[in-house]
C-alpha positions as CSV (number, residue, x, y, z in Angstrom):
1,X,-79.1,27.5,62.7
2,X,-78.1,24.9,65.2
3,X,-74.8,25.6,67.0
4,X,-73.2,22.4,65.9
5,X,-73.8,23.2,62.2
6,X,-72.2,26.6,62.7
7,X,-69.1,24.9,64.2
8,X,-68.9,22.4,61.3
9,X,-69.3,25.2,58.7
10,X,-66.6,27.2,60.5
11,X,-64.2,24.3,60.5
12,X,-64.9,23.6,56.8
13,X,-64.2,27.2,55.9
14,X,-60.9,27.1,57.9
15,X,-59.8,23.9,56.1
16,X,-60.6,25.4,52.7
17,X,-58.6,28.6,53.6
18,X,-55.7,26.5,54.8
19,X,-55.8,24.5,51.6
20,X,-55.8,27.6,49.4
21,X,-52.9,29.1,51.4
22,X,-50.9,25.9,51.3
23,X,-51.4,25.7,47.5
24,X,-50.2,29.3,47.1
25,X,-47.1,28.6,49.3
26,X,-46.2,25.5,47.2
27,X,-46.5,27.4,43.9
28,X,-44.4,30.2,45.4
29,X,-41.6,27.8,46.6
30,X,-41.7,25.9,43.3
31,X,-40.4,28.9,41.4
32,X,-43.6,30.3,40.0
33,X,-43.8,27.6,37.3
34,X,-40.4,28.4,35.8
35,X,-38.5,25.5,34.3
36,X,-34.9,25.2,35.7
37,X,-32.1,25.2,33.2
38,X,-30.4,21.9,32.4
39,X,-27.0,21.3,33.8
40,X,-24.3,21.6,31.1
41,X,-23.0,18.1,31.1
42,X,-21.2,16.3,28.3
43,X,-23.6,13.8,26.7
44,X,-22.7,10.2,27.2
45,X,-22.6,7.6,24.5
46,X,-22.8,3.8,24.6
47,X,-21.0,2.7,21.5
48,X,-22.8,4.4,18.6
49,X,-26.0,5.1,20.7
50,X,-26.5,8.8,21.7
51,X,-27.6,10.0,25.2
52,X,-30.7,11.7,23.7
53,X,-33.4,10.4,21.5
54,X,-32.7,10.5,17.8
55,X,-35.7,12.9,17.4
56,X,-33.9,15.5,19.5
57,X,-30.5,15.3,17.8
58,X,-29.5,18.3,15.7
59,X,-27.2,17.4,12.8
């Protein structure tokens, strides 16, 4: 193999490893895919319109 091809392959492998490591770090910092709890806020209303869609209201 030519020396320049080896250098290019080495750089490509380094970029791939950095991308994999970066993705792992982002997933780790994001909370492992956990959904954060919603803040307990009092729902707002605008006249008779609720703050949530009608399909989510529990009567």
